[in-house]
N, C-alpha and C positions, 0 to 999 in steps of 0.2 A: 391406615385410617379405616375405621369401622364404617359399616353401612349407615349407621345413625349419624355419624359425623358428616359423611358425604351428603346425605339428604339435608342435614342442617345447613351445610354450605350452599346447597341449591336454594333453600328457603331464604338465606341471607342475600344471595344474588338476586332472587326474584323481588325481595323487598327493596333493594337498591334501585333496580330497574323501574319498579312501580313509583318510587319517589321521584326519580328523574323524569318519568313520563308525566307525573302530576305537576311538576314544576313547569314543564314545557306547556302543558294545557293551561295552567294558571296564567302564564305569561302571554299566551295567545288569546285569552278571553276578552280583554278590553280593546276597544277601538274608539278612535275619536275623529270628529269631523269639525272643521273650522268654518264658520259662517260669517259673511261680510255684514257690515252695518245694514240695518233695515230702514228704508226710506219710504215715505208716503207723501205724495204731492210735492216732491222736492225737499222735504224736511226730514231730517234724520230722527226716527222715533225710537230706535234701539241701536246700541253699539254692537261691535263685533263680539261674537262669543264662540265658545268651543263646547261641543256636546260629546260626552263620553258615554258609550254604551258597553254593556257587558253581555257576553254570550253565556247564558245560563247552562246550556248543555255541556259546554267545556268545563265550567266550574263544577257541575255535578259529577262529571266523569273523573275529574281530578280528585274530588272528595272521595269517591268510591275507591280510587287507586290508593289514596292515603290510608283509608280504612283497611284495604287489603294488605298493604305493606305492614301495618301493625299486626295483623293476623299472621303474616309470614314470619315476623320477628318472634312472636309468641311461640309459633311452631318450631322455629329454629332453636330457641332457648330450651324448649322441651326436649328436642333431639340431643342437644349438647349436654344436658343434665342427666339424661337417661343412663342408668347403670346396668351393666350386664349381670345377670344372675348366675 
């Protein structure tokens, strides 16, 4: 195996790890909380509801990792297609 192919394999491995990390971050970003019915003066004014929030920092980091993985794939393809002179 040539050096270019080894480096290409490292790029592919880095791309796969970046995508896995991005999926984990995207899965960890949302969180939800359940609230009971709201009463005022013994009368129910609002029913129970669920609030979902998203952590923007985790979504942003996951997006950066997806972009980095595409760069790694492009670099790997470049290494695999390189010909020796």
